[in-house]
C-alpha positions as CSV (number, residue, x, y, z in Angstrom):
1,M,0.0,0.0,0.0
2,D,1.3,3.3,-0.8
3,G,0.9,6.6,1.2
4,G,-2.2,7.7,-0.8
5,N,-4.1,4.6,0.1
6,W,-3.3,5.0,3.8
7,A,-4.4,8.6,3.8
8,S,-7.7,7.5,2.1
9,I,-8.2,4.8,4.7
10,I,-7.5,7.2,7.6
11,V,-9.9,9.8,6.1
12,A,-12.5,7.1,5.6
13,I,-12.1,5.9,9.3
14,V,-12.4,9.5,10.5
15,V,-15.5,10.1,8.4
16,L,-17.0,6.8,9.7
17,I,-16.2,7.8,13.4
18,S,-17.7,11.2,12.7
19,A,-20.8,9.7,11.2
20,I,-21.3,7.4,14.1
21,S,-20.8,10.2,16.6
22,S,-23.2,12.5,14.7
23,G,-25.8,9.7,14.6
24,R,-25.5,9.2,18.4
25,Q,-25.7,12.9,19.0
26,A,-28.7,13.2,16.7
27,S,-30.3,10.2,18.6
28,K,-29.7,11.9,21.9
29,A,-31.0,15.2,20.7
30,S,-34.1,13.4,19.3
31,T,-34.7,11.7,22.6
32,T,-34.2,14.9,24.6
33,N,-36.6,16.7,22.2
34,S,-39.1,14.0,22.7
35,K,-38.8,14.2,26.5
36,V,-39.1,18.0,26.4
37,L,-42.1,17.8,24.2
38,A,-43.8,15.1,26.4
39,E,-43.0,17.2,29.5
40,T,-44.4,20.3,27.9
41,E,-47.6,18.5,26.9
42,A,-47.9,17.1,30.4
43,Y,-47.5,20.5,31.9
44,G,-50.1,21.9,29.5
45,R,-52.6,19.2,30.5
46,A,-51.9,19.7,34.2
47,R,-52.2,23.5,33.9
48,A,-55.5,23.1,32.1
49,I,-56.8,20.8,34.9
50,D,-55.6,23.3,37.6
51,T,-57.2,26.2,35.8
52,A,-60.5,24.2,35.5
53,T,-60.3,23.3,39.2
54,I,-59.6,26.9,40.3
55,E,-62.5,28.2,38.2
56,R,-64.9,25.5,39.7
57,Q,-63.7,26.3,43.2
58,E,-64.2,30.1,42.6
59,K,-67.8,29.4,41.5
60,E,-68.4,27.2,44.6
61,L,-66.9,29.9,46.8
62,V,-69.3,32.5,45.4
63,K,-72.2,30.2,46.1
64,L,-70.9,29.5,49.6
65,R,-70.4,33.2,50.4
66,A,-74.0,33.8,49.3
67,R,-75.2,31.0,51.6
68,V,-73.2,32.4,54.5
69,E,-74.6,35.9,53.9
70,K,-78.2,34.5,53.9
71,L,-77.5,32.5,57.0
72,E,-76.1,35.6,58.7
73,E,-79.2,37.6,57.7
74,D,-81.5,34.8,58.9
75,E,-79.5,34.7,62.2
76,D,-79.9,38.5,62.6
77,V,-83.7,38.0,62.0
78,S,-83.8,35.2,64.5
79,E,-81.9,37.3,67.1
80,G,-84.4,40.0,66.6
81,E,-87.3,37.6,66.9
82,K,-85.8,36.1,70.1
83,K,-85.6,39.6,71.6
84,D,-89.2,40.3,70.7
85,L,-90.3,36.9,72.2
86,R,-88.3,37.6,75.4
87,R,-90.1,41.0,75.7
88,E,-93.5,39.4,75.1
89,N,-92.7,36.7,77.7
90,E,-91.6,39.3,80.3
91,D,-94.8,41.3,79.6
92,L,-97.0,38.1,80.0
93,R,-95.2,37.2,83.2
94,R,-95.8,40.6,84.6
95,R,-99.5,40.4,83.6
96,V,-99.8,37.0,85.2
97,T,-98.2,38.2,88.4
98,I,-100.6,41.2,88.5
99,L,-103.6,38.9,87.9
100,E,-102.4,36.5,90.6
101,E,-102.0,39.4,93.1
102,K,-105.4,40.7,92.3
103,E,-106.9,37.3,92.8
104,R,-105.2,36.9,96.2
105,S,-106.4,40.3,97.3
106,H,-110.0,39.5,96.3
107,G,-110.1,36.0,97.4
């Protein structure tokens, strides 16, 4: 073999090694890109689920706040009614006491 053939063989080996290395790098890049794409899609799905959950919870919160307001209003009315009933009860007790005293004094 002469010097030209060796040079061609060396060049061919370098090209072969470069091709193999490039193929491996391309494969790694493809795998990395696939993983990134899968993670991006998974994040997008998770984000959509989170957004839907937050919106649903906000609607539920609005309903719950309305219920609490109504219950508080009802409680205020009940407290007012309790006070009125207490007053009426006191008045009735006084009247009964007066009637009992009158009955004792006449009887």
